[in-house]
N, CA, C and O atoms as CSV, one atom per row, in Angstrom:
chain,resi,resn,atom,element,x,y,z
A,1,MET,N,N,108.332,82.101,89.007
A,1,MET,CA,C,108.322,83.426,88.479
A,1,MET,C,C,108.439,84.411,89.438
A,1,MET,O,O,107.910,84.197,90.529
A,2,GLN,N,N,109.188,85.729,89.200
A,2,GLN,CA,C,109.517,86.529,90.331
A,2,GLN,C,C,108.561,87.849,90.012
A,2,GLN,O,O,107.842,87.886,89.014
A,3,GLY,N,N,108.628,88.766,90.833
A,3,GLY,CA,C,108.184,90.244,90.582
A,3,GLY,C,C,108.355,90.948,91.731
A,3,GLY,O,O,108.785,90.365,92.726
A,4,THR,N,N,108.020,92.412,91.767
A,4,THR,CA,C,108.241,93.269,92.741
A,4,THR,C,C,106.872,93.776,93.162
A,4,THR,O,O,105.980,94.129,92.391
A,5,ILE,N,N,106.827,93.764,94.472
A,5,ILE,CA,C,105.450,94.494,95.192
A,5,ILE,C,C,105.289,95.918,94.478
A,5,ILE,O,O,106.276,96.651,94.532
A,6,ALA,N,N,104.223,96.359,93.858
A,6,ALA,CA,C,104.047,97.749,93.555
A,6,ALA,C,C,102.984,98.135,94.621
A,6,ALA,O,O,103.254,99.179,95.217
A,7,THR,N,N,101.994,97.601,94.936
A,7,THR,CA,C,101.022,98.084,96.077
A,7,THR,C,C,100.607,97.028,97.007
A,7,THR,O,O,100.348,95.895,96.601
A,8,PHE,N,N,100.538,97.357,98.212
A,8,PHE,CA,C,100.018,96.581,99.280
A,8,PHE,C,C,99.062,97.136,100.148
A,8,PHE,O,O,99.534,98.078,100.784
A,9,ASP,N,N,97.967,96.905,100.384
A,9,ASP,CA,C,96.926,97.571,101.587
A,9,ASP,C,C,96.921,96.479,102.578
A,9,ASP,O,O,96.375,95.400,102.348
A,10,PRO,N,N,97.643,96.811,103.889
A,10,PRO,CA,C,97.877,95.906,105.129
A,10,PRO,C,C,96.145,95.575,105.565
A,10,PRO,O,O,95.856,94.543,106.170
A,11,HIS,N,N,95.387,96.312,105.276
A,11,HIS,CA,C,93.830,96.220,105.926
A,11,HIS,C,C,93.189,95.156,105.063
A,11,HIS,O,O,92.686,94.170,105.603
A,12,THR,N,N,93.179,95.322,103.599
A,12,THR,CA,C,92.373,94.299,102.932
A,12,THR,C,C,93.421,93.001,102.462
A,12,THR,O,O,93.073,91.999,101.837
A,13,ARG,N,N,94.705,93.307,102.917
A,13,ARG,CA,C,95.718,92.264,102.483
A,13,ARG,C,C,95.763,91.880,100.994
A,13,ARG,O,O,96.062,90.732,100.667
A,14,ALA,N,N,95.493,92.750,100.163
A,14,ALA,CA,C,95.559,92.749,98.836
A,14,ALA,C,C,96.605,93.645,98.109
A,14,ALA,O,O,97.071,94.651,98.646
A,15,GLY,N,N,96.921,93.264,96.968
A,15,GLY,CA,C,97.961,94.323,96.216
A,15,GLY,C,C,98.178,93.944,94.902
A,15,GLY,O,O,97.487,93.067,94.383
A,16,THR,N,N,99.253,94.631,94.187
A,16,THR,CA,C,99.675,94.316,92.760
A,16,THR,C,C,101.180,94.247,92.999
A,16,THR,O,O,101.873,94.757,93.879
A,17,LEU,N,N,101.501,93.426,91.907
A,17,LEU,CA,C,103.072,93.184,91.642
A,17,LEU,C,C,103.235,93.515,90.171
A,17,LEU,O,O,102.395,93.451,89.274
A,18,LEU,N,N,104.477,93.875,90.130
A,18,LEU,CA,C,105.027,93.942,88.627
A,18,LEU,C,C,106.184,92.738,88.359
A,18,LEU,O,O,107.312,92.633,88.840
A,19,LEU,N,N,105.591,92.024,87.572
A,19,LEU,CA,C,106.600,90.668,86.923
A,19,LEU,C,C,107.641,91.298,86.298
A,19,LEU,O,O,107.615,92.508,86.073
A,20,ASP,N,N,108.608,90.544,85.978
A,20,ASP,CA,C,110.020,90.992,85.483
A,20,ASP,C,C,109.899,91.394,84.243
A,20,ASP,O,O,110.834,92.059,83.798
A,21,ASP,N,N,108.700,91.100,83.332
A,21,ASP,CA,C,108.355,91.503,81.968
A,21,ASP,C,C,107.710,92.820,82.000
A,21,ASP,O,O,107.544,93.353,80.902
A,22,GLY,N,N,107.250,93.548,83.213
A,22,GLY,CA,C,106.538,94.576,83.285
A,22,GLY,C,C,105.096,94.526,83.394
A,22,GLY,O,O,104.414,95.539,83.545
A,23,THR,N,N,104.593,93.272,83.311
A,23,THR,CA,C,103.190,92.955,83.572
A,23,THR,C,C,102.803,93.099,84.859
A,23,THR,O,O,103.433,92.523,85.747
A,24,GLU,N,N,101.571,93.991,85.174
A,24,GLU,CA,C,101.061,94.085,86.415
A,24,GLU,C,C,100.081,93.131,86.561
A,24,GLU,O,O,99.281,92.859,85.666
A,25,LEU,N,N,100.107,92.495,87.880
A,25,LEU,CA,C,99.542,91.361,88.347
A,25,LEU,C,C,98.802,91.614,89.618
A,25,LEU,O,O,99.540,91.907,90.559
A,26,ALA,N,N,97.430,91.570,89.894
A,26,ALA,CA,C,96.901,91.808,91.022
A,26,ALA,C,C,96.846,90.354,91.841
A,26,ALA,O,O,96.567,89.284,91.302
A,27,PHE,N,N,97.169,90.533,93.250
A,27,PHE,CA,C,96.702,89.366,94.026
A,27,PHE,C,C,95.901,89.876,95.283
A,27,PHE,O,O,95.989,90.933,95.907
A,28,GLY,N,N,95.099,88.785,95.446
A,28,GLY,CA,C,94.148,88.868,96.625
A,28,GLY,C,C,94.474,88.675,98.084
A,28,GLY,O,O,95.680,88.567,98.306
A,29,ALA,N,N,93.779,88.616,98.992
A,29,ALA,CA,C,93.945,88.361,100.515
A,29,ALA,C,C,94.446,86.902,100.693
A,29,ALA,O,O,95.353,86.585,101.462
A,30,ASP,N,N,93.679,85.957,99.809
A,30,ASP,CA,C,93.967,84.554,100.161
A,30,ASP,C,C,95.510,84.235,99.639
A,30,ASP,O,O,96.326,83.503,100.200
A,31,ALA,N,N,95.686,84.996,98.396
A,31,ALA,CA,C,97.348,84.617,97.969
A,31,ALA,C,C,98.077,85.062,99.095
A,31,ALA,O,O,98.824,84.215,99.586
A,32,PHE,N,N,98.045,86.336,99.705
A,32,PHE,CA,C,98.887,86.801,100.789
A,32,PHE,C,C,98.805,85.774,102.003
A,32,PHE,O,O,99.813,85.365,102.578
A,33,GLN,N,N,97.568,85.413,102.321
A,33,GLN,CA,C,97.537,84.665,103.437
A,33,GLN,C,C,98.193,83.067,103.426
A,33,GLN,O,O,98.656,82.505,104.418
A,34,ARG,N,N,98.105,82.486,102.027
A,34,ARG,CA,C,99.007,81.435,101.740
A,34,ARG,C,C,100.470,81.481,101.881
A,34,ARG,O,O,101.130,80.516,102.264
A,35,SER,N,N,100.948,82.597,101.568
A,35,SER,CA,C,102.111,83.088,101.800
A,35,SER,C,C,103.024,82.928,103.182
A,35,SER,O,O,104.245,82.812,103.292
A,36,GLY,N,N,101.934,82.968,104.240
A,36,GLY,CA,C,102.865,82.947,105.376
A,36,GLY,C,C,103.359,84.090,105.761
A,36,GLY,O,O,103.730,84.027,106.933
A,37,LEU,N,N,103.532,85.163,105.251
A,37,LEU,CA,C,104.099,86.595,105.610
A,37,LEU,C,C,103.241,87.334,106.346
A,37,LEU,O,O,102.037,87.116,106.212
A,38,ARG,N,N,103.673,88.293,107.211
A,38,ARG,CA,C,102.814,89.037,108.021
A,38,ARG,C,C,102.751,90.290,107.508
A,38,ARG,O,O,101.875,91.050,107.920
A,39,LEU,N,N,103.765,90.748,106.426
A,39,LEU,CA,C,103.735,92.038,105.726
A,39,LEU,C,C,104.410,92.126,104.579
A,39,LEU,O,O,105.393,91.408,104.395
A,40,LEU,N,N,103.996,92.988,103.674
A,40,LEU,CA,C,104.911,93.061,102.488
A,40,LEU,C,C,105.151,94.517,102.301
A,40,LEU,O,O,104.296,95.335,102.637
A,41,ARG,N,N,106.286,94.865,101.777
A,41,ARG,CA,C,106.672,96.259,101.640
A,41,ARG,C,C,106.991,96.521,100.054
A,41,ARG,O,O,107.406,95.675,99.261
A,42,LEU,N,N,106.687,97.957,99.770
A,42,LEU,CA,C,106.852,98.267,98.264
A,42,LEU,C,C,108.292,98.091,97.811
A,42,LEU,O,O,109.298,98.524,98.374
A,43,GLY,N,N,108.208,97.342,96.637
A,43,GLY,CA,C,109.579,97.059,96.202
A,43,GLY,C,C,110.350,95.830,96.572
A,43,GLY,O,O,111.499,95.626,96.180
A,44,GLN,N,N,109.621,94.964,97.397
A,44,GLN,CA,C,110.210,93.767,98.015
A,44,GLN,C,C,109.837,92.836,96.621
A,44,GLN,O,O,108.811,92.922,95.948
A,45,ARG,N,N,110.831,92.054,96.439
A,45,ARG,CA,C,110.921,91.020,95.465
A,45,ARG,C,C,110.291,89.767,96.084
A,45,ARG,O,O,110.595,89.429,97.228
A,46,VAL,N,N,109.295,88.980,95.240
A,46,VAL,CA,C,108.561,87.955,95.784
A,46,VAL,C,C,108.592,86.845,94.638
A,46,VAL,O,O,108.670,87.157,93.450
A,47,ASP,N,N,108.533,85.670,95.035
A,47,ASP,CA,C,108.410,84.518,94.052
A,47,ASP,C,C,106.787,84.474,94.081
A,47,ASP,O,O,106.115,84.566,95.109
A,48,VAL,N,N,106.215,84.296,92.598
A,48,VAL,CA,C,104.800,84.166,92.488
A,48,VAL,C,C,104.408,82.860,91.905
A,48,VAL,O,O,104.851,82.499,90.815
A,49,THR,N,N,103.426,82.005,92.742
A,49,THR,CA,C,102.854,80.831,91.982
A,49,THR,C,C,101.654,81.194,91.533
A,49,THR,O,O,100.860,81.838,92.219
A,50,GLN,N,N,101.403,80.762,90.198
A,50,GLN,CA,C,100.075,81.038,89.849
A,50,GLN,C,C,99.354,79.723,89.393
A,50,GLN,O,O,99.997,78.836,88.832
A,51,VAL,N,N,98.001,79.605,89.641
A,51,VAL,CA,C,97.269,78.430,89.217
A,51,VAL,C,C,96.016,79.153,88.530
A,51,VAL,O,O,95.277,79.990,89.049
A,52,SER,N,N,95.956,78.584,87.134
A,52,SER,CA,C,94.719,79.047,86.396
A,52,SER,C,C,94.876,80.490,86.030
A,52,SER,O,O,93.896,81.227,85.922
A,53,GLY,N,N,96.054,80.881,85.848
A,53,GLY,CA,C,96.253,82.612,85.619
A,53,GLY,C,C,96.151,83.399,86.817
A,53,GLY,O,O,96.140,84.608,86.588
A,54,GLU,N,N,96.082,83.109,87.889
A,54,GLU,CA,C,95.788,83.815,89.269
A,54,GLU,C,C,96.797,83.667,90.132
A,54,GLU,O,O,97.361,82.573,90.140
A,55,VAL,N,N,97.190,84.572,90.917
A,55,VAL,CA,C,98.210,84.534,92.061
A,55,VAL,C,C,97.676,83.392,93.021
A,55,VAL,O,O,96.571,83.605,93.520
A,56,HIS,N,N,98.193,82.437,93.282
A,56,HIS,CA,C,97.886,81.638,94.170
A,56,HIS,C,C,98.750,81.741,95.539
A,56,HIS,O,O,98.231,81.535,96.636
A,57,ARG,N,N,100.021,82.057,95.384
A,57,ARG,CA,C,100.955,82.310,96.487
A,57,ARG,C,C,101.990,82.895,96.202
A,57,ARG,O,O,102.609,82.699,95.156
A,58,LEU,N,N,102.461,84.032,97.468
A,58,LEU,CA,C,103.532,84.569,97.199
A,58,LEU,C,C,104.709,84.157,98.143
A,58,LEU,O,O,104.437,83.613,99.213
A,59,GLY,N,N,105.946,84.384,97.803
A,59,GLY,CA,C,106.957,83.962,98.760
A,59,GLY,C,C,108.064,84.841,98.638
A,59,GLY,O,O,108.114,85.699,97.756
A,60,ILE,N,N,109.105,84.634,99.630
A,60,ILE,CA,C,110.168,85.663,99.659
A,60,ILE,C,C,111.038,85.163,98.457
A,60,ILE,O,O,111.123,83.946,98.296
A,61,ALA,N,N,111.551,85.824,97.787
A,61,ALA,CA,C,112.384,85.684,96.583
A,61,ALA,C,C,113.744,85.036,97.076
A,61,ALA,O,O,114.452,85.684,97.847
A,62,GLY,N,N,114.098,83.871,96.686
A,62,GLY,CA,C,115.464,83.296,97.082
A,62,GLY,C,C,115.327,82.368,98.246
A,62,GLY,O,O,116.346,81.813,98.657
A,63,ILE,N,N,114.201,82.147,98.810
A,63,ILE,CA,C,114.324,81.319,100.137
A,63,ILE,C,C,113.069,80.498,99.647
A,63,ILE,O,O,112.030,80.918,99.138
A,64,GLY,N,N,113.503,79.060,99.977
A,64,GLY,CA,C,112.698,78.077,99.892
A,64,GLY,C,C,112.974,77.421,98.729
A,64,GLY,O,O,112.325,76.423,98.414
């Protein structure tokens, strides 16, 4: 599934994203750390992996 970064705090490394259906989904620092990314920017498209309804990992959309 994919979404767009709506908020991201580089200090806490947590934020929210909007899924393509308009649903807002929060992600924590652990999901960001698993991504291997160093920074996210508002409006950036990401692939989202969920486990048990929570964001497990983020990735750059279209890569991988």
